[in-house]
C-alpha positions as CSV (number, residue, x, y, z in Angstrom):
1,M,7.9,-67.2,0.7
2,K,5.0,-69.6,-0.4
3,P,2.7,-68.4,-3.1
4,L,-0.8,-67.4,-2.1
5,L,-3.4,-70.0,-3.0
6,T,-6.8,-68.7,-3.9
7,H,-10.1,-70.6,-4.4
8,T,-13.1,-69.5,-6.6
9,I,-16.5,-70.6,-5.3
10,I,-19.2,-70.6,-8.0
11,T,-22.8,-70.6,-6.7
12,I,-26.1,-70.4,-8.5
13,Q,-27.7,-67.1,-7.5
14,R,-30.9,-67.2,-9.7
15,P,-32.9,-70.5,-9.2
16,S,-35.8,-68.7,-10.9
17,L,-34.1,-69.3,-14.2
18,W,-34.2,-73.1,-13.7
19,L,-37.8,-72.8,-12.7
20,F,-38.6,-70.9,-15.8
21,S,-37.0,-73.5,-18.0
22,L,-39.1,-76.3,-16.3
23,V,-42.3,-74.3,-16.9
24,A,-41.3,-73.9,-20.5
25,I,-40.9,-77.7,-20.7
26,L,-44.3,-78.2,-19.2
27,C,-45.9,-75.8,-21.7
28,L,-44.2,-77.7,-24.5
29,V,-45.6,-81.1,-23.3
30,M,-49.1,-79.6,-22.8
31,L,-49.1,-78.1,-26.3
32,S,-48.2,-81.6,-27.6
33,L,-51.2,-83.1,-25.8
34,W,-53.4,-80.4,-27.2
35,F,-52.3,-81.3,-30.7
36,S,-53.1,-84.9,-29.9
37,Y,-56.6,-84.0,-28.9
38,E,-57.2,-81.9,-32.0
39,Y,-56.0,-84.7,-34.1
40,G,-58.4,-87.1,-32.4
41,R,-61.3,-84.9,-33.1
42,N,-60.5,-85.0,-36.8
43,I,-59.6,-88.7,-37.1
44,A,-62.9,-89.4,-38.8
45,G,-61.3,-88.2,-42.0
46,Y,-58.4,-90.5,-41.5
47,D,-55.6,-90.3,-43.9
48,S,-52.7,-92.8,-43.6
49,A,-50.0,-90.4,-44.9
50,R,-51.2,-87.6,-42.8
51,A,-51.3,-89.8,-39.7
52,D,-47.8,-91.1,-40.3
53,A,-46.5,-87.6,-40.5
54,Y,-48.3,-86.6,-37.4
55,I,-47.0,-89.6,-35.5
56,S,-43.4,-88.7,-36.6
57,Q,-44.0,-85.2,-35.3
58,L,-45.4,-86.5,-32.0
59,Q,-42.5,-88.8,-31.5
60,A,-40.0,-86.0,-32.1
61,Q,-41.8,-83.8,-29.6
62,L,-41.8,-86.7,-27.1
63,D,-38.0,-87.3,-27.6
64,E,-37.3,-83.6,-27.1
65,A,-39.4,-83.4,-24.0
66,Q,-37.7,-86.5,-22.5
67,A,-34.3,-85.1,-23.2
68,E,-35.2,-81.8,-21.6
69,I,-36.5,-83.5,-18.5
70,V,-33.2,-85.5,-18.2
71,E,-31.4,-82.1,-18.3
72,S,-33.8,-80.6,-15.8
73,N,-33.1,-83.5,-13.4
74,R,-29.4,-82.8,-13.7
75,Q,-30.0,-79.1,-13.0
76,A,-32.3,-80.0,-10.1
77,T,-29.5,-82.0,-8.5
78,M,-27.1,-79.1,-8.9
79,L,-29.7,-76.8,-7.1
80,K,-30.0,-79.3,-4.2
81,R,-26.3,-79.0,-3.7
82,N,-26.4,-75.2,-3.6
83,S,-27.0,-74.0,-0.1
84,R,-28.2,-70.6,-1.3
85,I,-31.5,-71.9,-2.8
86,D,-34.4,-71.5,-0.4
87,G,-36.9,-74.1,0.6
88,D,-39.8,-72.6,-1.3
89,A,-37.9,-72.6,-4.6
90,S,-36.8,-76.2,-4.0
91,T,-40.4,-77.3,-3.4
92,Q,-41.7,-75.5,-6.5
93,L,-38.9,-77.0,-8.5
94,K,-39.9,-80.5,-7.4
95,E,-43.6,-80.0,-8.1
96,T,-43.0,-78.5,-11.6
97,L,-40.7,-81.4,-12.5
98,A,-43.1,-84.0,-11.3
99,Q,-45.9,-82.4,-13.3
100,A,-43.8,-82.3,-16.4
101,Q,-43.0,-86.0,-16.0
102,S,-46.7,-86.8,-15.6
103,E,-47.5,-85.0,-18.8
104,V,-44.8,-86.9,-20.7
105,L,-46.4,-90.2,-19.5
106,E,-49.7,-89.0,-20.8
107,L,-48.1,-88.1,-24.1
108,K,-46.7,-91.6,-24.4
109,K,-50.2,-93.0,-24.0
110,E,-51.5,-90.8,-26.7
111,L,-48.6,-91.8,-29.0
112,S,-49.2,-95.5,-28.4
113,F,-52.9,-95.1,-29.1
114,Y,-52.4,-93.3,-32.5
115,K,-49.7,-95.8,-33.5
116,S,-52.3,-98.6,-32.9
117,I,-54.6,-96.9,-35.4
118,V,-52.0,-96.6,-38.1
119,A,-50.5,-100.1,-37.6
120,P,-53.1,-102.2,-35.7
121,E,-52.1,-105.5,-34.2
122,Q,-53.0,-108.6,-36.1
123,G,-55.4,-111.0,-34.7
124,S,-59.0,-111.0,-33.5
125,R,-60.9,-107.7,-33.3
126,S,-61.9,-106.4,-29.9
127,V,-63.3,-103.2,-28.4
128,A,-61.9,-101.4,-25.3
129,I,-62.7,-98.5,-23.0
130,Q,-59.8,-96.3,-24.1
131,S,-60.4,-93.6,-21.4
132,I,-62.9,-92.0,-19.1
133,Q,-62.6,-88.3,-18.1
134,L,-64.8,-86.8,-15.4
135,K,-64.5,-83.2,-14.1
136,Q,-66.8,-81.2,-11.9
137,N,-67.7,-77.8,-13.4
138,A,-68.6,-74.5,-11.8
139,A,-72.3,-75.4,-11.6
140,G,-71.5,-78.5,-9.5
141,D,-72.3,-80.9,-12.3
142,Y,-69.9,-83.2,-14.0
143,D,-68.5,-83.0,-17.5
144,Y,-67.8,-86.5,-18.8
145,K,-66.1,-88.0,-21.8
146,I,-65.9,-91.7,-22.5
147,M,-63.8,-93.0,-25.4
148,V,-64.3,-96.5,-26.8
149,S,-61.8,-97.8,-29.3
150,Q,-61.3,-100.9,-31.6
151,R,-58.2,-103.0,-31.3
152,G,-56.7,-105.6,-33.5
153,R,-57.9,-105.5,-37.1
154,N,-59.8,-102.2,-37.6
155,D,-60.7,-102.6,-41.3
156,R,-64.4,-103.0,-40.4
157,F,-66.8,-100.9,-38.4
158,A,-67.6,-102.1,-34.9
159,R,-71.3,-101.5,-34.0
160,G,-73.3,-102.1,-30.9
161,T,-74.6,-100.4,-27.7
162,I,-73.0,-99.0,-24.6
163,D,-74.6,-98.9,-21.2
164,V,-73.3,-96.6,-18.5
165,T,-74.6,-96.6,-14.9
166,I,-73.5,-94.7,-11.8
167,E,-73.6,-96.7,-8.6
168,G,-73.6,-95.1,-5.1
169,L,-75.6,-94.4,-2.0
170,K,-78.5,-92.2,-1.1
171,E,-79.5,-91.9,2.5
172,G,-77.4,-95.0,3.3
173,Q,-79.2,-97.1,0.6
174,P,-77.5,-98.4,-2.6
175,V,-78.8,-96.6,-5.7
176,T,-78.0,-97.2,-9.4
177,L,-78.6,-94.4,-11.9
178,K,-78.5,-94.8,-15.7
179,L,-76.4,-92.2,-17.5
180,A,-79.4,-91.3,-19.8
181,D,-81.4,-90.4,-16.7
182,V,-78.8,-87.8,-15.5
183,S,-77.6,-86.4,-18.8
184,N,-79.6,-84.6,-21.4
185,E,-76.9,-85.3,-24.1
186,T,-77.2,-89.0,-23.7
187,K,-79.8,-91.0,-25.6
188,K,-81.2,-94.4,-24.6
189,P,-80.0,-96.8,-25.8
190,M,-76.5,-95.4,-26.6
191,K,-75.4,-96.8,-29.9
192,F,-71.8,-96.8,-31.4
193,G,-70.4,-97.4,-34.9
194,F,-66.8,-96.7,-35.6
195,K,-63.6,-98.1,-37.2
196,Y,-61.1,-96.5,-34.9
197,F,-62.8,-94.9,-31.9
198,Q,-65.8,-92.9,-30.8
199,N,-66.4,-90.4,-28.0
200,F,-69.5,-90.1,-25.8
201,E,-69.5,-86.8,-23.9
202,G,-71.9,-84.4,-22.1
203,V,-72.8,-83.1,-18.7
204,M,-74.0,-85.3,-15.8
205,T,-76.4,-83.8,-13.1
206,L,-76.6,-86.0,-10.1
207,P,-79.6,-86.0,-7.6
208,E,-79.2,-84.2,-4.3
209,A,-77.8,-86.3,-1.4
210,F,-76.6,-88.9,-3.9
211,L,-73.0,-90.1,-3.1
212,P,-71.5,-91.7,-6.3
213,E,-69.0,-94.6,-5.7
214,T,-68.4,-96.2,-9.1
215,I,-69.2,-95.9,-12.8
216,R,-70.0,-99.1,-14.6
217,V,-69.5,-99.3,-18.4
218,K,-70.9,-102.2,-20.5
219,V,-70.0,-102.4,-24.2
220,K,-72.1,-104.8,-26.2
221,P,-70.9,-105.3,-29.8
222,K,-73.5,-106.3,-32.4
223,S,-71.1,-108.9,-33.9
224,G,-70.8,-112.1,-31.9
225,K,-67.1,-112.2,-33.0
226,I,-66.3,-109.3,-30.8
227,K,-66.3,-109.9,-27.1
228,A,-68.5,-107.8,-24.8
229,I,-66.8,-105.9,-21.9
230,D,-68.1,-104.9,-18.5
231,E,-65.8,-102.7,-16.4
232,Q,-66.1,-100.6,-13.2
233,F,-64.2,-97.5,-12.3
234,A,-63.9,-95.8,-8.9
235,W,-65.5,-92.4,-8.9
236,S,-62.7,-91.0,-6.7
237,D,-60.1,-92.1,-9.2
238,L,-62.0,-90.5,-12.1
239,T,-62.5,-87.2,-10.4
240,A,-58.8,-87.2,-9.5
241,G,-57.7,-87.3,-13.1
242,G,-59.4,-89.8,-15.3
243,A,-58.9,-93.4,-16.3
């Protein structure tokens, strides 16, 4: 008589546990970004030893987040092979993982920026538009934040003016608005003076029937040794997440 062969089938019955782990990863990355933001607000009192310690902490958090995302990808592959997971759970899993990966990319940008402050590249000094954030608030106005940074040698202050205009259409005709005309927080002319970076932020109230298309930023350093910049950003790109 032949012995009876048995097979044990192991299936994952609780996909919510995997979803919970991914949400935890997302929270970890977002917390890291919050620490980056708070550090940036206090960078005026820059301390080399403190910055080095912070960057080491930020790098450790990034490494941990990346390792967890690799593990989550492996778990997601397992879930795809499990016929018992429903379509909604699978979709939610993919969306959560994609968002976590996006946050990691943002964290990498923050880390690169702070490293450039601690160990700036050698060579000629230059200024750059580090980022532009634009978000519509509950009142229908737009909260804006423009960060301008100095690259290369940052042992001296960069000084000059910044000119921001909003270009769009009103009743089918091209219209150009100055930021100072649509924001009470913005003075004219807008002056800057910084060694590492400076933020310009406030609330923008656009005229009725005005359809914004682009934001144009001109940075004019006082020193002739630093090249001026003139860049344009699509309004739709900024309202979708920032440059």
